[in-house]
C-alpha positions in Angstrom: -9.3 -9.0 -10.9 -8.8 -6.0 -13.0 -4.9 -7.2 -13.5 -4.3 -5.6 -16.7 -6.4 -2.5 -16.3 -6.3 0.7 -14.1 -8.2 -0.5 -11.0 -11.4 0.8 -11.2 -14.0 -0.3 -8.8 -16.6 -1.2 -12.0 -14.3 -3.5 -14.0 -13.0 -5.1 -10.4 -16.5 -6.6 -9.7 -17.4 -7.4 -13.6 -14.3 -9.6 -13.9 -14.5 -11.0 -10.6 -18.0 -11.9 -11.6 -17.8 -13.0 -15.1 -16.0 -16.1 -16.3 -15.0 -14.9 -20.2 -11.5 -14.3 -22.1 -9.4 -11.3 -21.8 -10.3 -10.2 -25.6 -13.5 -9.7 -23.9 -12.3 -8.7 -21.0 -10.3 -5.8 -22.7 -13.2 -4.8 -24.9 -15.8 -4.2 -21.6 -13.2 -2.3 -20.7 -12.6 -0.2 -23.3 -16.2 0.4 -23.5 -16.5 2.0 -19.7 -14.0 4.0 -20.7 -11.0 2.1 -19.0 -7.0 2.7 -20.3 -5.0 -0.5 -20.2 -2.5 -0.6 -17.6 1.1 -1.0 -18.7 2.7 0.0 -15.5 5.2 -2.0 -14.1 5.0 -3.1 -10.7 7.5 -1.7 -7.7 9.4 -4.3 -6.2 11.7 -3.5 -3.1 13.5 -5.9 -1.0 14.5 -4.9 2.5 16.5 -6.6 4.9 15.6 -5.8 8.5 17.8 -6.5 11.7 14.6 -6.9 13.6 11.7 -10.2 13.6 9.3 -10.4 10.8 6.6 -10.0 13.7 8.2 -6.5 14.8 8.3 -5.4 10.7 4.3 -6.8 10.6 3.5 -5.1 12.9 5.0 -1.4 11.8 2.3 -1.6 9.4 -0.5 -3.0 11.0 0.2 -0.9 15.1 -0.8 2.5 15.1 1.3 3.9 17.5 4.4 2.5 15.2 2.7 2.9 11.5 2.5 6.4 12.9 6.6 6.8 13.6 7.1 6.0 9.5 4.3 5.4 7.5 4.6 8.7 5.1 5.8 10.9 7.8 8.5 13.0 7.4 9.9 15.7 10.0 7.2 18.5 8.9 4.2 16.2 8.9 2.0 14.7 11.6 0.4 11.4 10.4 -2.3 9.5 11.9 -3.5 5.7 11.3 -7.0 4.2 11.8 -7.5 0.8 10.7 -9.1 -2.3 11.6 -6.7 -5.0 10.2 -9.1 -8.0 9.4 -9.3 -9.2 5.8 -12.1 -6.7 4.2 -11.0 -3.9 6.9 -10.5 -0.2 5.5 -7.8 2.0 7.2 -6.7 5.5 6.9 -3.5 7.4 7.4 -4.0 11.1 7.5 -1.3 13.0 7.2 -1.3 16.7 8.0 1.4 18.5 5.9 2.6 21.5 8.5 2.0 19.0 11.6 -1.3 20.8 12.6 -4.2 18.8 12.6 -6.8 22.1 13.0 -4.7 24.3 10.2 -2.7 21.5 7.7 -3.9 20.0 4.6 -5.0 17.3 5.1 -3.7 14.6 2.6 -5.8 10.4 3.3 -3.9 7.3 2.4 -6.6 5.0 2.3 -7.5 1.2 1.7 -9.3 -1.9 2.5 -7.2 -4.8 3.8 -7.0 -8.1 1.0 -4.9 -10.4 3.1 -3.7 -10.6 6.4 -1.7 -13.2 7.5 0.4 -12.0 10.5 3.3 -12.0 10.8 3.9 -13.1 6.8 1.7 -11.6 4.6 -0.1 -8.3 4.0 -2.2 -7.3 1.0 -4.0 -4.3 0.4 -4.9 -1.9 -1.8 -3.7 1.9 -1.4 -5.4 5.1 -2.8 -3.8 8.8 -2.0 -5.8 10.8 -4.9 -3.8 14.0 -3.9 -0.8 11.8 -5.1 -1.7 9.7 -8.1 -4.8 8.5 -10.1 -6.6 5.2 -9.3 -6.6 2.3 -6.9 -2.9 0.5 -6.1 -2.6 -3.0 -4.5 0.2 -3.3 -2.4 2.0 -7.2 -1.4 3.7 -7.7 1.5 6.1 -11.0 2.2 8.1 -10.9 4.9 10.1 -14.1 6.2 12.2 -14.7 8.9 16.4 -14.4 7.9 19.4 -14.9 9.8 19.0 -12.7 12.7 16.3 -10.7 11.5 13.8 -10.5 8.6 13.5 -9.9 4.9 10.5 -7.5 3.3 9.6 -8.2 0.0 7.1 -5.1 -0.8 5.4 -4.6 -4.2 3.2 -2.2 -5.4 1.0 -2.4 -8.8 -1.3 -0.9 -10.4 -0.4 3.0 -10.6 2.5 4.5 -12.0 5.0 4.1 -9.6 7.5 5.8 -11.1 5.7 8.4 -8.7 5.9 6.3 -5.2 9.1 4.7 -5.5 11.3 7.8 -3.9 8.7 8.3 -1.6 8.6 4.4 -0.6 12.4 4.2 -0.3 12.7 7.2 2.3 10.0 5.4 4.3 11.8 2.4 4.5 15.0 3.9 5.7 12.8 5.6 8.6 11.1 2.0 9.3 14.1 0.4 9.4 15.5 3.5 11.6 12.4 2.3 14.1 12.7 -1.1 14.1 16.6 -0.1 15.3 14.9 1.4 18.4 12.1 -1.1 19.2 
């Protein structure tokens, strides 16, 4: 894993196959033209009046995710996914809400860990919004009459993504209240 560097696939592959010190890793990443990643992770904690199972499903079941994930009142979204570890996903977003005419933005990645309903880890790329590959980690636990979701995004400049995530989680809260 290329934790301290901009997450590029060549670096990730090299580090996972090589057992060496961080000095050599930093030198290797520098040689291939990568910049060190000094961005702090984005951490958001949300409390929901819904079960952990419903919160997890909101991330992985297309019929629910399409109602809030990258959704606004002005666009249309469509999640296509394979929720197995190593499976891929894509959330296509049409800005004007018309698939045939609107500008399409793709949010895509790969599921790293899928532990229903407690943990979901995936990569996320959105070239139209940010450079690089981010890693998103969700820890979902049952608390009182609901669930707590600890969200973390790392590997990119999260100052770009903080406001959109907070708005999406408000939308998620509203959707979970209707399920």
